[in-house]
C-alpha positions as CSV (number, residue, x, y, z in Angstrom):
1,X,21.6,-5.0,11.2
2,X,19.2,-4.1,8.5
3,X,17.8,-7.0,6.4
4,X,18.1,-5.0,3.2
5,X,19.8,-1.8,2.4
6,X,19.3,0.1,-0.9
7,X,21.7,2.9,-1.2
8,X,21.2,5.5,-4.0
9,X,20.3,3.0,-6.7
10,X,19.6,4.4,-10.1
11,X,17.7,2.4,-12.8
12,X,17.1,3.8,-16.3
13,X,15.5,2.2,-19.3
14,X,16.8,4.1,-22.4
15,X,15.9,7.7,-21.8
16,X,13.5,7.0,-19.0
17,X,14.8,7.1,-15.4
18,X,12.6,4.9,-13.2
19,X,14.6,5.2,-9.9
20,X,17.1,8.0,-9.1
21,X,19.3,7.9,-6.0
22,X,16.7,5.7,-4.3
23,X,17.6,4.6,-0.8
24,X,15.6,2.4,1.6
25,X,16.5,0.4,4.7
26,X,14.3,-2.6,5.6
27,X,14.7,-4.1,9.1
28,X,14.5,-7.9,9.8
29,X,11.3,-9.6,10.8
30,X,8.8,-7.1,9.5
31,X,6.4,-6.8,6.6
32,X,7.2,-3.7,4.7
33,X,4.8,-2.4,2.1
34,X,6.0,-0.5,-0.9
35,X,3.0,1.4,-2.2
36,X,2.5,3.8,-5.0
37,X,0.7,4.6,-8.2
38,X,1.2,2.6,-11.4
39,X,4.6,3.4,-13.1
40,X,6.3,4.7,-10.0
41,X,8.9,2.0,-9.9
42,X,7.6,-0.5,-7.3
43,X,8.2,-3.6,-9.3
44,X,11.6,-2.2,-10.5
45,X,12.6,-2.0,-6.8
46,X,11.6,-5.7,-6.3
47,X,13.4,-6.9,-9.4
48,X,16.5,-5.0,-8.4
49,X,16.6,-6.6,-5.0
50,X,16.1,-10.0,-6.6
51,X,18.9,-9.5,-9.1
52,X,16.7,-9.5,-12.2
53,X,17.8,-5.9,-12.8
54,X,21.3,-4.6,-12.2
55,X,21.1,-0.9,-11.2
56,X,23.5,1.3,-13.1
57,X,24.6,3.0,-9.9
58,X,24.2,2.6,-6.2
59,X,24.4,-0.6,-4.1
60,X,22.1,-3.3,-2.6
61,X,23.0,-5.3,0.5
62,X,21.2,-8.2,2.1
63,X,22.2,-9.1,5.7
64,X,25.1,-6.8,5.3
65,X,26.5,-8.6,2.3
66,X,26.9,-6.7,-0.9
67,X,24.6,-8.1,-3.6
68,X,25.2,-5.6,-6.4
69,X,27.4,-2.5,-7.1
70,X,28.7,-1.7,-10.5
71,X,31.3,0.6,-8.9
72,X,32.6,-2.5,-7.0
73,X,32.0,-4.9,-9.9
74,X,29.7,-7.0,-7.8
75,X,26.5,-8.6,-9.0
76,X,25.4,-11.8,-7.2
77,X,23.1,-14.0,-9.4
78,X,19.4,-14.1,-8.4
79,X,19.6,-17.8,-7.4
80,X,22.3,-17.1,-4.9
81,X,20.5,-14.2,-3.1
82,X,18.1,-16.7,-1.4
83,X,14.9,-14.7,-1.9
84,X,11.5,-16.2,-2.2
85,X,9.3,-14.4,-4.8
86,X,5.6,-14.4,-5.2
87,X,4.1,-12.9,-8.3
88,X,0.6,-11.6,-9.2
89,X,-0.1,-14.3,-11.7
90,X,0.7,-17.3,-9.5
91,X,3.4,-18.6,-11.9
92,X,2.8,-22.2,-10.9
93,X,3.8,-24.8,-13.5
94,X,0.6,-26.4,-14.8
95,X,2.3,-29.8,-15.6
96,X,3.7,-30.3,-12.1
97,X,1.8,-31.4,-9.0
98,X,1.4,-29.2,-5.9
99,X,4.2,-31.1,-4.3
100,X,6.6,-30.8,-7.3
101,X,5.8,-27.1,-7.7
102,X,6.8,-26.4,-4.1
103,X,9.8,-28.8,-4.2
104,X,11.2,-27.2,-7.4
105,X,13.6,-24.7,-5.7
106,X,15.0,-27.5,-3.5
107,X,15.5,-29.9,-6.3
108,X,17.2,-27.2,-8.3
109,X,19.7,-26.8,-5.4
110,X,20.0,-30.6,-5.3
111,X,19.0,-30.9,-1.7
112,X,18.8,-34.4,-0.1
113,X,15.5,-36.2,-0.8
114,X,14.4,-36.4,2.9
115,X,15.2,-32.7,3.4
116,X,13.1,-31.9,0.3
117,X,10.1,-33.8,1.7
118,X,10.4,-32.2,5.2
119,X,10.6,-28.7,3.8
120,X,7.8,-29.2,1.3
121,X,5.5,-30.6,4.0
122,X,6.4,-27.7,6.4
123,X,5.7,-25.1,3.7
124,X,2.4,-26.7,2.7
125,X,1.4,-26.6,6.4
126,X,2.2,-22.9,6.7
127,X,-0.2,-22.1,3.8
128,X,-3.0,-24.5,4.7
129,X,-2.4,-26.9,1.8
130,X,-1.6,-30.0,3.9
131,X,-2.9,-33.1,2.0
132,X,-2.8,-31.4,-1.5
133,X,0.5,-33.1,-2.5
134,X,-0.9,-34.8,-5.6
135,X,-3.3,-32.2,-6.8
136,X,-2.6,-30.5,-10.2
137,X,-2.9,-26.7,-10.5
138,X,-6.0,-27.1,-12.8
139,X,-7.8,-28.7,-9.8
140,X,-7.1,-25.7,-7.5
141,X,-8.9,-22.4,-7.1
142,X,-7.1,-19.1,-7.7
143,X,-6.5,-18.7,-3.9
144,X,-5.1,-22.2,-3.6
145,X,-2.8,-21.6,-6.6
146,X,-1.5,-18.5,-4.9
147,X,-0.9,-20.5,-1.7
148,X,1.2,-22.9,-3.8
149,X,3.2,-20.0,-5.1
150,X,3.8,-18.7,-1.5
151,X,4.8,-22.2,-0.3
152,X,7.3,-22.5,-3.2
153,X,8.7,-19.1,-2.2
154,X,9.1,-20.5,1.3
155,X,11.2,-23.4,0.1
156,X,13.4,-20.8,-1.8
157,X,13.8,-18.8,1.4
158,X,11.8,-18.8,4.7
159,X,13.9,-15.8,5.7
160,X,13.1,-13.2,3.0
161,X,10.1,-13.0,0.7
162,X,9.1,-10.5,-1.9
163,X,5.5,-10.4,-2.9
164,X,4.6,-8.4,-5.9
165,X,0.8,-7.8,-6.1
166,X,0.1,-11.3,-4.8
167,X,-3.7,-11.0,-4.3
168,X,-4.8,-8.7,-7.1
169,X,-6.3,-11.5,-9.2
170,X,-8.4,-12.9,-6.3
171,X,-11.9,-11.9,-5.4
172,X,-12.5,-9.7,-2.4
173,X,-13.3,-12.5,0.1
174,X,-10.2,-14.5,-0.9
175,X,-8.0,-11.4,-0.7
176,X,-9.1,-10.7,2.8
177,X,-8.5,-14.3,3.8
178,X,-5.0,-14.5,2.2
179,X,-3.9,-11.3,3.9
180,X,-4.8,-12.8,7.3
181,X,-2.9,-16.0,6.4
182,X,0.2,-14.1,5.2
183,X,0.2,-12.1,8.5
184,X,-0.1,-15.2,10.6
185,X,2.6,-17.1,8.6
186,X,5.0,-14.2,9.0
187,X,4.4,-14.0,12.8
188,X,5.1,-17.8,13.1
189,X,8.2,-17.8,11.0
190,X,9.6,-14.3,11.6
191,X,10.1,-13.9,7.9
192,X,11.0,-10.5,6.4
193,X,8.4,-9.7,3.7
194,X,8.5,-6.9,1.1
195,X,5.0,-6.4,-0.1
196,X,4.6,-4.5,-3.4
197,X,1.2,-3.1,-4.1
198,X,-0.9,-0.2,-5.4
199,X,-3.7,-1.3,-2.9
200,X,-3.2,1.0,0.1
201,X,-6.0,-0.7,2.1
202,X,-4.2,-4.1,1.8
203,X,-0.9,-2.5,2.8
204,X,-2.4,-0.9,5.8
205,X,-4.1,-4.1,6.9
206,X,-1.0,-6.3,6.4
207,X,2.2,-4.2,6.8
208,X,4.2,-3.1,9.9
209,X,5.5,-0.1,8.0
210,X,4.7,1.4,4.6
211,X,6.9,3.3,2.2
212,X,4.7,5.4,-0.1
213,X,6.3,6.4,-3.4
214,X,5.7,9.6,-5.4
215,X,4.8,9.2,-9.1
216,X,8.5,10.0,-9.9
217,X,9.7,7.0,-7.8
218,X,11.0,9.1,-4.8
219,X,9.8,8.3,-1.3
220,X,6.9,10.5,-0.2
221,X,6.7,9.1,3.4
222,X,7.6,6.0,5.4
223,X,5.7,5.1,8.6
224,X,3.1,3.0,10.2
225,X,-0.5,3.2,8.8
226,X,-1.5,5.3,11.8
227,X,1.4,7.8,11.3
228,X,0.6,8.1,7.6
229,X,-3.2,8.6,8.2
230,X,-2.8,11.0,11.1
231,X,0.2,13.0,9.8
232,X,0.5,12.8,6.0
233,X,3.7,14.3,4.8
234,X,2.2,15.9,1.7
235,X,-0.9,16.5,-0.3
236,X,-0.1,13.5,-2.5
237,X,0.1,11.2,0.5
238,X,-3.2,12.5,1.9
239,X,-4.9,12.0,-1.5
240,X,-3.3,8.6,-2.2
241,X,-4.1,6.9,1.2
242,X,-7.8,6.6,1.7
243,X,-10.7,8.6,0.4
244,X,-10.2,12.4,0.5
245,X,-11.9,15.7,-0.3
246,X,-10.2,18.9,-1.3
247,X,-11.7,22.3,-1.0
248,X,-10.0,25.5,-2.4
249,X,-9.8,28.1,0.4
250,X,-8.4,31.6,0.8
251,X,-7.7,34.2,3.5
252,X,-10.2,37.0,3.7
253,X,-10.3,39.6,6.5
254,X,-8.3,37.3,8.8
255,X,-10.6,34.4,8.2
256,X,-10.4,31.2,6.1
257,X,-13.2,31.2,3.6
258,X,-14.3,28.9,0.8
259,X,-12.9,30.3,-2.5
260,X,-16.0,29.4,-4.5
261,X,-18.4,31.0,-2.0
262,X,-16.6,33.5,0.2
263,X,-19.7,33.8,2.5
264,X,-18.9,30.3,3.8
265,X,-16.4,30.8,6.7
266,X,-14.3,27.7,7.4
267,X,-12.2,29.2,10.2
268,X,-12.9,32.4,12.1
269,X,-9.2,32.8,12.6
270,X,-6.2,31.6,10.7
271,X,-5.1,28.2,12.2
272,X,-1.4,27.4,13.0
273,X,-1.5,24.7,10.3
274,X,-2.1,27.2,7.6
275,X,0.8,27.2,5.0
276,X,3.2,30.0,5.9
277,X,3.3,32.9,3.5
278,X,0.3,31.8,1.5
279,X,-3.0,33.5,0.9
280,X,-4.6,30.5,-0.6
281,X,-4.5,26.8,0.1
282,X,-6.3,23.4,-0.4
283,X,-8.2,22.1,2.6
284,X,-8.0,18.3,2.8
285,X,-10.6,16.4,4.8
286,X,-11.7,12.7,5.0
287,X,-15.4,11.8,4.4
288,X,-15.6,10.4,7.9
289,X,-14.4,13.7,9.4
290,X,-17.4,15.6,8.2
291,X,-20.2,15.7,10.8
292,X,-23.8,16.5,10.0
293,X,-24.9,19.1,12.5
294,X,-28.1,21.1,12.1
295,X,-26.7,23.9,14.3
296,X,-23.7,24.5,12.1
297,X,-23.5,27.7,10.0
298,X,-21.8,25.9,7.2
299,X,-24.7,24.8,5.0
300,X,-24.8,22.3,2.2
301,X,-27.3,20.4,0.1
302,X,-27.5,16.6,-0.3
303,X,-27.2,15.6,-4.0
304,X,-27.0,11.8,-3.5
305,X,-27.6,9.4,-0.7
306,X,-26.4,5.8,-0.9
307,X,-27.0,3.2,1.8
308,X,-24.1,0.7,2.1
309,X,-25.4,-1.5,4.9
310,X,-23.0,-0.4,7.6
311,X,-22.8,3.3,6.5
312,X,-24.4,6.0,4.5
313,X,-22.4,7.5,1.6
314,X,-23.5,11.0,0.9
315,X,-22.5,13.4,-1.8
316,X,-23.2,17.0,-0.8
317,X,-22.8,20.3,-2.6
318,X,-20.9,22.9,-0.5
319,X,-20.5,26.3,-2.2
320,X,-20.9,24.6,-5.6
321,X,-18.3,21.9,-4.8
322,X,-19.2,18.2,-4.7
323,X,-17.7,16.4,-1.7
324,X,-18.2,13.0,-0.1
325,X,-19.5,12.4,3.5
326,X,-19.5,9.0,5.1
327,X,-21.4,8.3,8.3
328,X,-21.7,5.0,10.2
329,X,-25.2,3.7,10.4
330,X,-26.8,5.0,13.6
331,X,-23.7,7.1,14.5
332,X,-24.6,9.9,16.9
333,X,-28.3,8.9,16.5
334,X,-28.3,10.4,13.1
335,X,-31.2,9.8,10.8
336,X,-30.8,9.3,7.0
337,X,-30.4,12.5,5.0
338,X,-32.6,12.8,1.9
339,X,-31.5,13.9,-1.5
340,X,-32.2,17.6,-1.9
341,X,-32.2,18.2,1.9
342,X,-30.4,21.3,3.2
343,X,-28.0,20.3,6.1
344,X,-25.4,21.8,8.4
345,X,-21.9,20.3,8.5
346,X,-18.9,20.6,10.7
347,X,-15.4,20.0,9.3
348,X,-13.2,18.1,11.7
349,X,-9.5,17.1,11.4
350,X,-8.8,19.6,8.6
351,X,-5.5,19.8,6.9
352,X,-4.2,22.6,4.7
353,X,-1.8,22.1,1.8
354,X,0.0,24.6,-0.5
355,X,-1.9,25.0,-3.7
356,X,1.1,24.3,-5.9
357,X,1.5,20.8,-4.4
358,X,-1.6,19.7,-6.3
359,X,-0.7,16.8,-8.6
């Protein structure tokens, strides 16, 4: 049985349709990322599942039980859906201690006192806050306050959590640390987590599967991070996940050539991956898939070289187009390229997209 089933839900605010016939099935015991650009409906999905928004059509089920359906006149209140929610801004009560913040959902349900203490202590242990019972939020760092929010969500439900941009307000080191802790906690408890974010790197590090939304709120692709990186379903997915370069190319005399400089031959024959029926396309390639090779007939000039410690970040001009190249320090015994240097490049792992798919 699926943990959550969204079936053709539609959410509209006045004349603006945020979600139209949106369907998604989320299995139990996994971390599912919902990723997409700002305004695509990620938070609307979360709020609909929680019961803060009642879709005007479609249905939502949790553990097979109908939570909302206007057609069936069903709308279970948020507090009865047993979902723990973690927001971007922590949302901890400043006048309550760590213990009382975490205990709040249990006290609201009027749970027995001994049960409240056991569950609060368990939740605090899961997020590495053991011993912080009497601390006030003002005495905590941002990372610790977010741990309080996660622990409070666990006392609401250790079975299903929704996290909406939970690490955005933290610095890079804390974000990395909290992602690891969320993953370890989920593995210990078997919790189903819906992780809402625009940060594709965080989603790929944390989630078992990722649903990428188009700007209009429809699903562009669902899969593991490896499936999405290796087999992007569209130009949008390729551009959205990771750093990408796009080169306009055309067919000429049975070859694929750069549109800006048709003397640059990209492919001596038309590849099978070329969009059917098209005489022009956009070539997509990752910066790490561009190899610097002095023997290559594809020539470019280095316009900028930036050393980042573990890699070089080059910007090169190819046929008048600026593209990015990333090379691991010492990879293939490469030496640093200098600005203004003429180099040869090989383009590996190329993908071709229809020109009209450009966003």
